[in-house]
N, C-alpha and C positions, 0 to 999 in steps of 0.2 A: 504494500500500500504506500502510496506517495505521501510524504510528510505533510504536504499542503492540503491534503484531503481532510485532515482533522479540523481545519478551520472552516467556519461557515459564513464569515463576513470578510470581504476584501475591500480595501480603499486605496486609491492611488492619488498621489499629490505631486504636482510638478513645481519645482522651484527654479527660478531664473536668477542667477547671480551675475552681476556685471562689475567692472572695476569701480564704478561710482556707487552702486548699490550692492555691497559685498557681504552683507550680514542679514540673515533671515531667521526668524524664530517661528516655528510651527507649533502652536499649542493645540492639543487634541482634547476633545471633551471627555472621552473615555480612554481607558488604557488599552493598549494593543500588545499581543504576546509575540508577534513576529514582525520584524521590520527588515526590509531590504532597501538599501540606499545605493543608487548607482548613477554614474554619469551617463548621459545619453550620447555625448560625443565620444569619439575614441581619441582622447587627447593624452599624450604621454606627460607624465610628471606634473600633473596639476596638483596644486597644494590647497586642498579643501579640508578645513577642520570640521569635525562632526562632534557635537555635544549631545548627550542623551540625558533627558530629564533635567535635573538641576546640577549638572556638572560645572565645576568651577572653571575659571578662565584658563588655567593651566592644565586641566584634565580633559583635553580634547583627544580625539582619535584622528589621525591623518590617514585618509584612505585614497586609494587609487583604483578607479573604475567601479568597484562595488564592494559592499560589506553587508553581512547578515547578522542580525541579533535574534536569538530565539529564547523563549521562556523567561523573558524579563518583562516587567510592566513598563511600557513606554507611554508617557503622557506629554512629553515635550521633546522636540528635536530642533537643534540650532545648527545651521550650516553657515560657514564663514569662509570666504575666499581669502587666503593668506597672501598669495601673490599669484598672478595669473599670466599665462602665456598668450591668451586671446582676450577679447573684450567681453565675451558672454559665455557662461557655463550653464548648462541645463542639467538639473539634478532631478531624479525621480525617486519618490518614496513609495514603496509598496507595503501596506500594512495589512495584517491579518489577525483575526481572533476567532 
């Protein structure tokens, strides 16, 4: 059985980061058990910081292309462009519960 089949609700959120608007916070009404964060472009060496829930400024995760979190309650996601190679980054969040 596929691990995603145990979830009965799916939500997708798209976030656009630019060099001028480089910090976005997504607050969720309810908690989610599975989250996949991925870049929609195939850009090498993008420096995007990811904060889950109430992570402190220094407690970010630097990810490249995609990252998955399972079996934790996610109520808030923050994505921040640390330094970019292009003007626009498109990030997609896939949430399941």
